[in-house]
MISEDO-369931 format. One record per residue: residue number from 1; residue in three letters; x, y, z of N, C-alpha, C in turn. Coordinates in Angstrom, 3 decimals. Layout:
MISEDO-369931
{i = NUM	aa = ALA	n_c1 = X	n_c2 = Y	n_c3 = Z	ca_c1 = X	ca_c2 = Y	ca_c3 = Z	c_c1 = X	c_c2 = Y	c_c3 = Z}
...
//
This chain:
MISEDO-369931
{i = 1	aa = LEU	n_c1 = 0.876	n_c2 = -1.134	n_c3 = 0.097	ca_c1 = 0.059	ca_c2 = -0.017	ca_c3 = -0.031	c_c1 = 1.105	c_c2 = 1.275	c_c3 = 0.044}
{i = 2	aa = ARG	n_c1 = 1.830	n_c2 = 1.341	n_c3 = 0.821	ca_c1 = 2.962	ca_c2 = 2.347	ca_c3 = 0.921	c_c1 = 3.498	c_c2 = 2.618	c_c3 = -0.543}
{i = 3	aa = ASP	n_c1 = 3.885	n_c2 = 1.798	n_c3 = -1.108	ca_c1 = 4.462	ca_c2 = 1.728	ca_c3 = -2.554	c_c1 = 3.520	c_c2 = 2.442	c_c3 = -3.490}
{i = 4	aa = PHE	n_c1 = 2.196	n_c2 = 1.963	n_c3 = -3.480	ca_c1 = 1.071	ca_c2 = 2.239	ca_c3 = -4.353	c_c1 = 1.004	c_c2 = 3.882	c_c3 = -4.048}
{i = 5	aa = LEU	n_c1 = 0.915	n_c2 = 4.291	n_c3 = -2.764	ca_c1 = 0.562	ca_c2 = 5.718	ca_c3 = -2.636	c_c1 = 1.836	c_c2 = 6.558	c_c3 = -2.841}
{i = 6	aa = LEU	n_c1 = 2.874	n_c2 = 5.994	n_c3 = -2.802	ca_c1 = 4.295	ca_c2 = 6.804	ca_c3 = -3.265	c_c1 = 4.144	c_c2 = 6.803	c_c3 = -4.768}
{i = 7	aa = VAL	n_c1 = 3.890	n_c2 = 5.900	n_c3 = -5.335	ca_c1 = 3.687	ca_c2 = 5.957	ca_c3 = -7.072	c_c1 = 2.685	c_c2 = 6.959	c_c3 = -7.297}
{i = 8	aa = TYR	n_c1 = 1.627	n_c2 = 6.989	n_c3 = -6.578	ca_c1 = 0.322	ca_c2 = 7.902	ca_c3 = -6.990	c_c1 = 0.824	c_c2 = 9.223	c_c3 = -6.655}
{i = 9	aa = ASN	n_c1 = 1.390	n_c2 = 9.586	n_c3 = -5.268	ca_c1 = 1.526	ca_c2 = 10.972	ca_c3 = -5.125	c_c1 = 2.480	c_c2 = 11.461	c_c3 = -6.187}
{i = 10	aa = ARG	n_c1 = 3.633	n_c2 = 10.553	n_c3 = -6.464	ca_c1 = 4.660	ca_c2 = 10.993	ca_c3 = -7.458	c_c1 = 3.861	c_c2 = 11.372	c_c3 = -8.884}
{i = 11	aa = MET	n_c1 = 2.922	n_c2 = 10.637	n_c3 = -9.490	ca_c1 = 2.493	ca_c2 = 10.621	ca_c3 = -10.508	c_c1 = 1.615	c_c2 = 11.871	c_c3 = -10.605}
{i = 12	aa = THR	n_c1 = 0.941	n_c2 = 12.092	n_c3 = -9.436	ca_c1 = -0.073	ca_c2 = 13.549	ca_c3 = -9.260	c_c1 = 1.006	c_c2 = 14.563	c_c3 = -9.364}
{i = 13	aa = GLU	n_c1 = 2.011	n_c2 = 14.708	n_c3 = -8.525	ca_c1 = 3.071	ca_c2 = 15.700	ca_c3 = -8.555	c_c1 = 3.649	c_c2 = 15.866	c_c3 = -10.057}
{i = 14	aa = LEU	n_c1 = 4.061	n_c2 = 14.908	n_c3 = -10.736	ca_c1 = 4.607	ca_c2 = 15.219	ca_c3 = -12.069	c_c1 = 3.500	c_c2 = 15.841	c_c3 = -13.015}
{i = 15	aa = CYS	n_c1 = 2.217	n_c2 = 15.178	n_c3 = -12.888	ca_c1 = 1.333	ca_c2 = 15.772	ca_c3 = -14.100	c_c1 = 0.871	c_c2 = 17.094	c_c3 = -13.693}
{i = 16	aa = PHE	n_c1 = 0.666	n_c2 = 17.332	n_c3 = -12.322	ca_c1 = 0.366	ca_c2 = 18.700	ca_c3 = -11.873	c_c1 = 1.279	c_c2 = 19.873	c_c3 = -12.354}
{i = 17	aa = ARG	n_c1 = 2.774	n_c2 = 19.525	n_c3 = -12.173	ca_c1 = 3.605	ca_c2 = 20.421	ca_c3 = -12.479	c_c1 = 3.652	c_c2 = 20.737	c_c3 = -13.961}
{i = 18	aa = HIS	n_c1 = 3.442	n_c2 = 19.534	n_c3 = -14.843	ca_c1 = 3.454	ca_c2 = 19.676	ca_c3 = -16.097	c_c1 = 2.301	c_c2 = 20.297	c_c3 = -16.863}
{i = 19	aa = CYS	n_c1 = 0.968	n_c2 = 20.162	n_c3 = -16.219	ca_c1 = 0.059	ca_c2 = 20.707	ca_c3 = -16.956	c_c1 = -0.748	c_c2 = 21.850	c_c3 = -16.459}
{i = 20	aa = VAL	n_c1 = -0.720	n_c2 = 22.148	n_c3 = -15.214	ca_c1 = -1.404	ca_c2 = 23.302	ca_c3 = -14.504	c_c1 = -0.576	c_c2 = 24.397	c_c3 = -14.469}
{i = 21	aa = CYS	n_c1 = -0.696	n_c2 = 25.482	n_c3 = -15.356	ca_c1 = 0.114	ca_c2 = 26.535	ca_c3 = -15.548	c_c1 = -0.312	c_c2 = 27.796	c_c3 = -14.731}
{i = 22	aa = ASN	n_c1 = -1.724	n_c2 = 27.790	n_c3 = -14.567	ca_c1 = -1.982	ca_c2 = 29.067	ca_c3 = -13.907	c_c1 = -3.147	c_c2 = 28.792	c_c3 = -12.545}
{i = 23	aa = LEU	n_c1 = -2.662	n_c2 = 29.209	n_c3 = -11.607	ca_c1 = -3.363	ca_c2 = 28.793	ca_c3 = -10.175	c_c1 = -4.218	c_c2 = 29.945	c_c3 = -9.918}
{i = 24	aa = ASN	n_c1 = -4.803	n_c2 = 30.965	n_c3 = -10.644	ca_c1 = -5.629	ca_c2 = 32.123	ca_c3 = -10.432	c_c1 = -7.016	c_c2 = 31.731	c_c3 = -10.547}
{i = 25	aa = TYR	n_c1 = -7.323	n_c2 = 30.384	n_c3 = -10.829	ca_c1 = -8.690	ca_c2 = 29.849	ca_c3 = -10.904	c_c1 = -8.952	c_c2 = 28.538	c_c3 = -9.982}
{i = 26	aa = ARG	n_c1 = -10.155	n_c2 = 28.660	n_c3 = -9.508	ca_c1 = -10.529	ca_c2 = 27.388	ca_c3 = -8.598	c_c1 = -10.583	c_c2 = 26.350	c_c3 = -9.466}
{i = 27	aa = LEU	n_c1 = -11.180	n_c2 = 26.346	n_c3 = -10.819	ca_c1 = -11.333	ca_c2 = 24.958	ca_c3 = -11.783	c_c1 = -10.241	c_c2 = 24.811	c_c3 = -12.875}
{i = 28	aa = LEU	n_c1 = -10.051	n_c2 = 23.845	n_c3 = -13.422	ca_c1 = -9.137	ca_c2 = 23.599	ca_c3 = -14.324	c_c1 = -9.737	c_c2 = 23.948	c_c3 = -15.592}
{i = 29	aa = THR	n_c1 = -8.892	n_c2 = 24.384	n_c3 = -16.504	ca_c1 = -9.278	ca_c2 = 24.711	ca_c3 = -17.837	c_c1 = -9.436	c_c2 = 23.510	c_c3 = -18.643}
{i = 30	aa = GLY	n_c1 = -10.293	n_c2 = 23.565	n_c3 = -19.757	ca_c1 = -10.278	ca_c2 = 22.516	ca_c3 = -20.503	c_c1 = -8.947	c_c2 = 21.894	c_c3 = -21.148}
{i = 31	aa = ARG	n_c1 = -7.855	n_c2 = 22.636	n_c3 = -21.568	ca_c1 = -6.719	ca_c2 = 22.409	ca_c3 = -21.856	c_c1 = -5.818	c_c2 = 21.508	c_c3 = -20.685}
{i = 32	aa = GLU	n_c1 = -6.092	n_c2 = 22.188	n_c3 = -19.709	ca_c1 = -5.163	ca_c2 = 21.600	ca_c3 = -18.387	c_c1 = -5.876	c_c2 = 20.159	c_c3 = -17.942}
{i = 33	aa = GLU	n_c1 = -7.179	n_c2 = 20.199	n_c3 = -18.110	ca_c1 = -8.049	ca_c2 = 18.853	ca_c3 = -17.917	c_c1 = -7.395	c_c2 = 17.651	c_c3 = -18.819}
{i = 34	aa = SER	n_c1 = -7.630	n_c2 = 18.130	n_c3 = -20.021	ca_c1 = -7.167	ca_c2 = 16.872	ca_c3 = -21.036	c_c1 = -5.571	c_c2 = 16.653	c_c3 = -20.986}
{i = 35	aa = CYS	n_c1 = -4.809	n_c2 = 17.632	n_c3 = -20.582	ca_c1 = -3.365	ca_c2 = 17.431	ca_c3 = -20.436	c_c1 = -2.928	c_c2 = 16.380	c_c3 = -19.055}
{i = 36	aa = LEU	n_c1 = -3.924	n_c2 = 16.539	n_c3 = -18.215	ca_c1 = -3.767	ca_c2 = 15.905	ca_c3 = -16.810	c_c1 = -4.246	c_c2 = 14.369	c_c3 = -17.269}
{i = 37	aa = ASP	n_c1 = -5.430	n_c2 = 14.144	n_c3 = -18.026	ca_c1 = -5.823	ca_c2 = 13.093	ca_c3 = -18.293	c_c1 = -4.759	c_c2 = 12.205	c_c3 = -19.235}
{i = 38	aa = SER	n_c1 = -4.165	n_c2 = 12.762	n_c3 = -20.229	ca_c1 = -3.365	ca_c2 = 12.083	ca_c3 = -20.937	c_c1 = -2.005	c_c2 = 11.756	c_c3 = -20.181}
{i = 39	aa = CYS	n_c1 = -1.551	n_c2 = 12.650	n_c3 = -19.379	ca_c1 = -0.291	ca_c2 = 12.447	ca_c3 = -18.558	c_c1 = -0.545	c_c2 = 11.515	c_c3 = -17.646}
{i = 40	aa = ALA	n_c1 = -1.819	n_c2 = 11.192	n_c3 = -16.973	ca_c1 = -2.061	ca_c2 = 10.209	ca_c3 = -15.917	c_c1 = -2.167	c_c2 = 8.917	c_c3 = -16.801}
{i = 41	aa = ALA	n_c1 = -2.785	n_c2 = 8.799	n_c3 = -17.764	ca_c1 = -2.916	ca_c2 = 7.524	ca_c3 = -18.538	c_c1 = -1.576	c_c2 = 7.211	c_c3 = -19.017}
{i = 42	aa = ARG	n_c1 = -0.712	n_c2 = 8.115	n_c3 = -19.565	ca_c1 = 0.556	ca_c2 = 7.550	ca_c3 = -20.004	c_c1 = 1.577	c_c2 = 6.867	c_c3 = -18.662}
{i = 43	aa = LEU	n_c1 = 1.338	n_c2 = 7.624	n_c3 = -17.837	ca_c1 = 2.183	ca_c2 = 7.021	ca_c3 = -16.586	c_c1 = 1.421	c_c2 = 5.903	c_c3 = -15.889}
{i = 44	aa = VAL	n_c1 = 0.083	n_c2 = 5.659	n_c3 = -16.168	ca_c1 = -0.408	ca_c2 = 4.270	ca_c3 = -15.500	c_c1 = -0.238	c_c2 = 3.172	c_c3 = -16.830}
{i = 45	aa = ARG	n_c1 = -0.252	n_c2 = 3.631	n_c3 = -17.956	ca_c1 = 0.202	ca_c2 = 2.482	ca_c3 = -19.010	c_c1 = 1.817	c_c2 = 1.968	c_c3 = -18.688}
{i = 46	aa = ALA	n_c1 = 2.706	n_c2 = 3.367	n_c3 = -18.254	ca_c1 = 4.114	ca_c2 = 2.758	ca_c3 = -18.011	c_c1 = 4.078	c_c2 = 1.825	c_c3 = -17.099}
{i = 47	aa = ASN	n_c1 = 3.327	n_c2 = 2.248	n_c3 = -15.628	ca_c1 = 3.523	ca_c2 = 1.456	ca_c3 = -14.527	c_c1 = 2.795	c_c2 = 0.043	c_c3 = -14.636}
{i = 48	aa = HIS	n_c1 = 1.977	n_c2 = -0.099	n_c3 = -15.685	ca_c1 = 1.362	ca_c2 = -1.324	ca_c3 = -15.930	c_c1 = 2.441	c_c2 = -2.068	c_c3 = -16.645}
{i = 49	aa = ARG	n_c1 = 3.196	n_c2 = -1.568	n_c3 = -17.836	ca_c1 = 4.215	ca_c2 = -2.382	ca_c3 = -18.426	c_c1 = 5.257	c_c2 = -2.672	c_c3 = -17.524}
{i = 50	aa = LEU	n_c1 = 5.630	n_c2 = -1.737	n_c3 = -16.408	ca_c1 = 6.777	ca_c2 = -2.074	ca_c3 = -15.470	c_c1 = 6.643	c_c2 = -3.222	c_c3 = -14.661}
{i = 51	aa = MET	n_c1 = 5.197	n_c2 = -3.175	n_c3 = -14.232	ca_c1 = 4.699	ca_c2 = -4.216	ca_c3 = -13.217	c_c1 = 4.760	c_c2 = -5.547	c_c3 = -14.012}
{i = 52	aa = GLY	n_c1 = 4.175	n_c2 = -5.624	n_c3 = -15.317	ca_c1 = 4.276	ca_c2 = -6.938	ca_c3 = -16.001	c_c1 = 5.537	c_c2 = -7.406	c_c3 = -16.433}
{i = 53	aa = ALA	n_c1 = 6.529	n_c2 = -6.631	n_c3 = -16.543	ca_c1 = 7.893	ca_c2 = -7.023	ca_c3 = -16.666	c_c1 = 8.439	c_c2 = -7.522	c_c3 = -15.235}
{i = 54	aa = TYR	n_c1 = 8.287	n_c2 = -6.852	n_c3 = -14.071	ca_c1 = 8.448	ca_c2 = -7.339	ca_c3 = -12.812	c_c1 = 7.979	c_c2 = -8.779	c_c3 = -12.378}
{i = 55	aa = VAL	n_c1 = 6.756	n_c2 = -8.926	n_c3 = -12.770	ca_c1 = 6.018	ca_c2 = -10.056	ca_c3 = -12.531	c_c1 = 6.442	c_c2 = -10.997	c_c3 = -13.349}
{i = 56	aa = GLY	n_c1 = 7.113	n_c2 = -10.939	n_c3 = -14.567	ca_c1 = 7.630	ca_c2 = -11.856	ca_c3 = -15.330	c_c1 = 8.784	c_c2 = -12.145	c_c3 = -15.022}
{i = 57	aa = LEU	n_c1 = 9.810	n_c2 = -11.139	n_c3 = -14.625	ca_c1 = 11.145	ca_c2 = -11.649	ca_c3 = -13.926	c_c1 = 11.297	c_c2 = -12.207	c_c3 = -12.617}
{i = 58	aa = MET	n_c1 = 10.309	n_c2 = -11.788	n_c3 = -11.766	ca_c1 = 10.524	ca_c2 = -12.275	ca_c3 = -10.480	c_c1 = 10.327	c_c2 = -13.694	c_c3 = -10.137}
{i = 59	aa = PRO	n_c1 = 9.864	n_c2 = -14.696	n_c3 = -10.448	ca_c1 = 10.091	ca_c2 = -16.158	ca_c3 = -10.448	c_c1 = 11.613	c_c2 = -16.389	c_c3 = -10.785}
{i = 60	aa = ALA	n_c1 = 12.070	n_c2 = -15.952	n_c3 = -11.850	ca_c1 = 13.544	ca_c2 = -16.295	ca_c3 = -12.162	c_c1 = 14.496	c_c2 = -15.616	c_c3 = -11.087}
{i = 61	aa = LEU	n_c1 = 14.372	n_c2 = -14.390	n_c3 = -10.575	ca_c1 = 14.992	ca_c2 = -13.893	ca_c3 = -9.789	c_c1 = 15.024	c_c2 = -14.560	c_c3 = -8.473}
{i = 62	aa = LEU	n_c1 = 13.849	n_c2 = -15.285	n_c3 = -8.029	ca_c1 = 13.629	ca_c2 = -15.828	ca_c3 = -6.859	c_c1 = 14.315	c_c2 = -17.115	c_c3 = -6.814}
{i = 63	aa = GLN	n_c1 = 14.267	n_c2 = -17.955	n_c3 = -7.928	ca_c1 = 14.877	ca_c2 = -19.146	ca_c3 = -7.983	c_c1 = 16.558	c_c2 = -18.717	c_c3 = -8.079}
{i = 64	aa = ARG	n_c1 = 16.978	n_c2 = -17.724	n_c3 = -8.810	ca_c1 = 18.548	ca_c2 = -17.748	ca_c3 = -8.483	c_c1 = 18.838	c_c2 = -17.126	c_c3 = -7.131}
{i = 65	aa = ARG	n_c1 = 17.957	n_c2 = -16.502	n_c3 = -6.420	ca_c1 = 18.366	ca_c2 = -16.257	ca_c3 = -4.996	c_c1 = 18.167	c_c2 = -17.491	c_c3 = -4.354}
{i = 66	aa = ALA	n_c1 = 17.410	n_c2 = -18.309	n_c3 = -4.396	ca_c1 = 17.323	ca_c2 = -19.635	ca_c3 = -3.812	c_c1 = 18.458	c_c2 = -20.417	c_c3 = -3.800}
{i = 67	aa = ALA	n_c1 = 18.785	n_c2 = -20.395	n_c3 = -5.225	ca_c1 = 19.984	ca_c2 = -21.236	ca_c3 = -5.691	c_c1 = 21.297	c_c2 = -20.803	c_c3 = -4.982}
{i = 68	aa = GLU	n_c1 = 21.411	n_c2 = -19.641	n_c3 = -5.012	ca_c1 = 22.442	ca_c2 = -18.696	ca_c3 = -4.173	c_c1 = 22.592	c_c2 = -19.124	c_c3 = -2.732}
{i = 69	aa = GLN	n_c1 = 21.361	n_c2 = -18.998	n_c3 = -2.001	ca_c1 = 21.503	ca_c2 = -19.552	ca_c3 = -0.684	c_c1 = 21.622	c_c2 = -20.723	c_c3 = -0.368}
{i = 70	aa = GLY	n_c1 = 21.236	n_c2 = -21.630	n_c3 = -1.215	ca_c1 = 21.404	ca_c2 = -23.099	ca_c3 = -1.263	c_c1 = 22.893	c_c2 = -23.365	c_c3 = -1.178}
{i = 71	aa = THR	n_c1 = 23.499	n_c2 = -22.675	n_c3 = -2.057	ca_c1 = 25.073	ca_c2 = -23.173	ca_c3 = -2.028	c_c1 = 26.043	c_c2 = -22.524	c_c3 = -0.949}
{i = 72	aa = ALA	n_c1 = 25.280	n_c2 = -21.335	n_c3 = -0.531	ca_c1 = 25.967	ca_c2 = -20.945	ca_c3 = 0.836	c_c1 = 25.371	c_c2 = -21.789	c_c3 = 2.056}
{i = 73	aa = ALA	n_c1 = 24.529	n_c2 = -22.608	n_c3 = 1.900	ca_c1 = 24.059	ca_c2 = -23.099	ca_c3 = 3.179	c_c1 = 25.017	c_c2 = -24.485	c_c3 = 3.540}
{i = 74	aa = GLY	n_c1 = 24.888	n_c2 = -24.628	n_c3 = 4.695	ca_c1 = 25.657	ca_c2 = -25.595	ca_c3 = 5.371	c_c1 = 24.983	c_c2 = -26.941	c_c3 = 5.222}
{i = 75	aa = PRO	n_c1 = 25.344	n_c2 = -28.079	n_c3 = 5.619	ca_c1 = 24.840	ca_c2 = -29.423	ca_c3 = 5.708	c_c1 = 23.211	c_c2 = -29.580	c_c3 = 6.158}
{i = 76	aa = SER	n_c1 = 23.075	n_c2 = -28.811	n_c3 = 7.164	ca_c1 = 21.637	ca_c2 = -28.914	ca_c3 = 7.650	c_c1 = 20.476	c_c2 = -28.044	c_c3 = 6.938}
{i = 77	aa = GLY	n_c1 = 21.196	n_c2 = -27.199	n_c3 = 5.799	ca_c1 = 20.222	ca_c2 = -26.293	ca_c3 = 4.948	c_c1 = 20.551	c_c2 = -24.905	c_c3 = 5.441}
{i = 78	aa = LEU	n_c1 = 21.014	n_c2 = -24.749	n_c3 = 6.657	ca_c1 = 20.931	ca_c2 = -23.482	ca_c3 = 7.109	c_c1 = 22.039	c_c2 = -22.730	c_c3 = 6.765}
{i = 79	aa = PRO	n_c1 = 22.152	n_c2 = -21.355	n_c3 = 6.576	ca_c1 = 23.206	ca_c2 = -20.668	ca_c3 = 6.051	c_c1 = 24.337	c_c2 = -21.007	c_c3 = 7.014}
{i = 80	aa = ALA	n_c1 = 25.759	n_c2 = -20.891	n_c3 = 6.622	ca_c1 = 26.675	ca_c2 = -20.962	ca_c3 = 7.350	c_c1 = 26.838	c_c2 = -20.289	c_c3 = 8.545}
{i = 81	aa = SER	n_c1 = 26.321	n_c2 = -18.950	n_c3 = 8.703	ca_c1 = 26.496	ca_c2 = -18.242	ca_c3 = 9.842	c_c1 = 25.187	c_c2 = -18.762	c_c3 = 10.976}
{i = 82	aa = LEU	n_c1 = 24.266	n_c2 = -19.425	n_c3 = 10.461	ca_c1 = 23.414	ca_c2 = -20.011	ca_c3 = 11.303	c_c1 = 23.563	c_c2 = -21.287	c_c3 = 11.695}
{i = 83	aa = GLU	n_c1 = 24.564	n_c2 = -21.871	n_c3 = 11.419	ca_c1 = 25.218	ca_c2 = -23.450	ca_c3 = 11.504	c_c1 = 25.510	c_c2 = -23.262	c_c3 = 13.369}
{i = 84	aa = PRO	n_c1 = 24.981	n_c2 = -24.263	n_c3 = 13.871	ca_c1 = 25.504	ca_c2 = -24.598	ca_c3 = 15.283	c_c1 = 26.851	c_c2 = -24.917	c_c3 = 15.477}
{i = 85	aa = ALA	n_c1 = 27.807	n_c2 = -24.363	n_c3 = 16.368	ca_c1 = 28.935	ca_c2 = -24.278	ca_c3 = 16.648	c_c1 = 29.102	c_c2 = -25.782	c_c3 = 17.020}
{i = 86	aa = PRO	n_c1 = 30.560	n_c2 = -26.253	n_c3 = 16.502	ca_c1 = 30.537	ca_c2 = -27.847	ca_c3 = 16.957	c_c1 = 31.340	c_c2 = -27.663	c_c3 = 18.207}
{i = 87	aa = GLY	n_c1 = 30.809	n_c2 = -28.944	n_c3 = 19.125	ca_c1 = 31.460	ca_c2 = -28.946	ca_c3 = 20.591	c_c1 = 30.357	c_c2 = -29.639	c_c3 = 21.149}
{i = 88	aa = PRO	n_c1 = 30.760	n_c2 = -29.978	n_c3 = 22.421	ca_c1 = 29.999	ca_c2 = -31.031	ca_c3 = 23.000	c_c1 = 28.454	c_c2 = -30.279	c_c3 = 23.431}
{i = 89	aa = THR	n_c1 = 27.541	n_c2 = -31.089	n_c3 = 23.289	ca_c1 = 26.155	ca_c2 = -30.801	ca_c3 = 23.523	c_c1 = 25.919	c_c2 = -31.326	c_c3 = 25.004}
{i = 90	aa = GLU	n_c1 = 24.894	n_c2 = -30.391	n_c3 = 25.470	ca_c1 = 24.374	ca_c2 = -30.620	ca_c3 = 26.604	c_c1 = 23.044	c_c2 = -31.515	c_c3 = 26.751}
{i = 91	aa = SER	n_c1 = 22.731	n_c2 = -32.315	n_c3 = 27.591	ca_c1 = 21.558	ca_c2 = -33.300	ca_c3 = 27.568	c_c1 = 20.786	c_c2 = -32.921	c_c3 = 28.649}
//
């Protein structure tokens, strides 16, 4: 949710700065409105394309990360830093 709100706020700020030129009126002009519509649509499409690429690449990244962690794991499957120290065990 936080990431979504950050993207939404950034998109709003970019489009507002790009499209709204005159702050003397309460309502947007027709030109400002159409500029905001096209700006928001462009950014939403770009975000959808990025998310689609992310979703497509994520399984491969997770598999690579799991393989890297698997090679760094000790005999019990735990990472080497979490392996129990050898020595006498208490009963």
